[in-house]
N, C-alpha and C positions, 0 to 999 in steps of 0.2 A: 754354764761353762764347765767344761771338763778338764781343761788344762791350764797351766800357768800362762802359756802363750796366748790363749783366748782371753784370760784376765788382763794381760798387758795390752792386748789389742783393744779391748773394751775400754780400758782406762784412757788410752791415747785418743780413741774416738770421742769419749766424753769431754776430754780437755779441748779437742779441736772443734767439736760441734756444739758444746754447751758453755764451758767455762770461758774460753777465749772470746766468743761472740758476746757473752754477758759483759765482760770487761769493756769491749769496744762500744757498747751502747749505754752503759750504766752512767748515772749521774754521780758526781763527785761524792755526794753524801753517802751513797750506797757503797762506793769503792772504799771510802774511809771506814765504813762499818765492817767491811770484809777484811780489811788489812790486819787487824789483830789476830784473826783466826786463819790467816792465809796459809800458814805452814800446814795446818790440819786439812784445809780444803784442797790445796793444790799440790801438796807434797812438800818435801823438805827443800824448798827453793825460795829465794828472797822475793818478796813482793815487788821490789824494784826491777827484777829481771822478768817478771811475768805480769802480775796485776797491773802495775803502772805502765810497763812497756806495751802491753796489750791495749790498755785504755788509750794511750797516746797514739797507737797504730790506727785509730780512726782518722788520723791525719798522716797518711803515708809519707808525704814529703818532709815531715818533721823528724822521722825516726830512722835509725839504722837498726835493722832487725836484731843484731846481736849486741850492739853497743848502747842502744837507748836513744835518747834525744841527740840528734846530729848537730854539732856545733860549728862545722866547717863551712856551711853555706848560709848566706843571708836568706831570710824568709819574710814574707808579708803575712801578718796575722790579721784576720778579719773577724770582727766581733758581731754578735747579733744586732747590736745597735747601729751597725754600719761603719763604725770607726775602723781604721786600718793602721797598723804599725809595722815598721820595717826594721830588721836588725838581725843579729846573730843570737840564736838560742843559747842560754846558759844552762847546761845540763846539771851542773853541780848545785845551782840555786833552785832549779825547777823541780820541786819535790811535791809529792802527794797531790798531784792533779793541778798544780799551779805553775804556769809558765812565765819565766822571766826572759827578756831579750835585752841585748846590748845594742844600742843604736847611737849614731852620731849625726849631728846636724851638719850637713855638707857646707852650709854657708858659714857657720861659726867654728866648725871642727870640734865642737864640744860633744864629748861622748858621755853616755849615761845609761843607767838601768831603767827599763820600762817594765811595768808589771807590778804585782802578779796578775795574770789572766787565768781565771778558772777555766778548766777544761769544759765546763758547762756553758761559758759565755763565748767560746770560740766557734765560729761557723766554718772557717777554712784556714788552712796554712798552705802557702805556696812558696816554693823556692824562687828566688829572684834571679 
């Protein structure tokens, strides 16, 4: 590299071709290991805005690219064991690779929190 522009370009390419895909496929344990050093790895940006956002982006219907976990639409969360849960994601409570949703029983109208669901045990998230 001979110029600052080339350095910036190479850094952006590394983020898009190495770092972001790593977050999208890594297990929660590895993401947790990376979190304390994230400012040194990714640059001076919060892990919530990159590491965890990119990790959750493996479920595109769950996230808003600039805001994080999308709370305004109900989702169905499907787990590896076949169980399914429906509700609204709780972005404030869903931290460090664990998802919480708010659901209500239509028959009894009782609302409550469901979760946490580890990012590792989720196979799919679909908007309802």
